C-alpha positions as CSV (number, residue, x, y, z in Angstrom):
1,M,-7.6,-5.5,-5.6
2,L,-6.0,-2.8,-7.7
3,I,-8.8,-0.6,-9.3
4,E,-7.9,2.5,-11.2
5,K,-9.2,5.7,-9.8
6,Q,-10.9,6.5,-13.1
7,R,-13.3,3.6,-12.4
8,W,-14.2,4.5,-8.8
9,A,-17.1,6.8,-9.6
10,G,-18.7,4.3,-11.9
11,I,-18.5,1.6,-9.3
12,R,-20.0,3.9,-6.5
13,S,-22.9,4.9,-8.8
14,G,-23.6,1.3,-9.9
15,A,-22.9,2.0,-13.5
16,V,-20.0,-0.5,-13.4
17,T,-21.2,-4.0,-12.2
18,V,-18.5,-6.2,-13.8
19,L,-14.8,-5.7,-13.9
20,F,-12.4,-7.9,-15.7
21,R,-8.6,-8.1,-14.9
22,R,-6.0,-10.3,-16.4
23,W,-3.7,-12.2,-13.9
24,R,-1.5,-15.1,-14.3
25,H,-3.3,-16.7,-11.2
26,R,-6.7,-16.0,-9.9
27,Q,-6.6,-13.3,-7.2
28,A,-10.2,-12.9,-6.2
29,T,-12.2,-15.6,-4.3
30,E,-15.9,-16.2,-4.5
31,G,-17.8,-15.1,-1.4
32,N,-15.1,-12.6,-0.3
33,I,-15.4,-8.9,0.2
34,Y,-12.4,-6.7,-0.7
35,R,-11.7,-3.1,0.4
36,T,-10.6,-0.7,-2.3
37,G,-10.4,3.0,-2.9
38,A,-13.9,2.8,-4.4
39,G,-15.3,1.2,-1.3
40,R,-16.0,-2.4,-0.5
41,I,-16.4,-4.9,-3.3
42,A,-18.2,-8.3,-2.9
43,V,-17.3,-11.2,-5.2
44,D,-20.5,-13.1,-5.9
45,R,-19.2,-15.6,-8.3
46,L,-16.3,-16.1,-10.7
């Protein structure tokens, strides 16, 4: 997942709990955990 550096601090602190991205096809999958520069992000539901 590509997450801009400017959003990392908000994700780490818990201030950002939802992130929307526009893709032609769905990239994230429910139940998976993704490694990003901000840390590990779990996708609970889509």
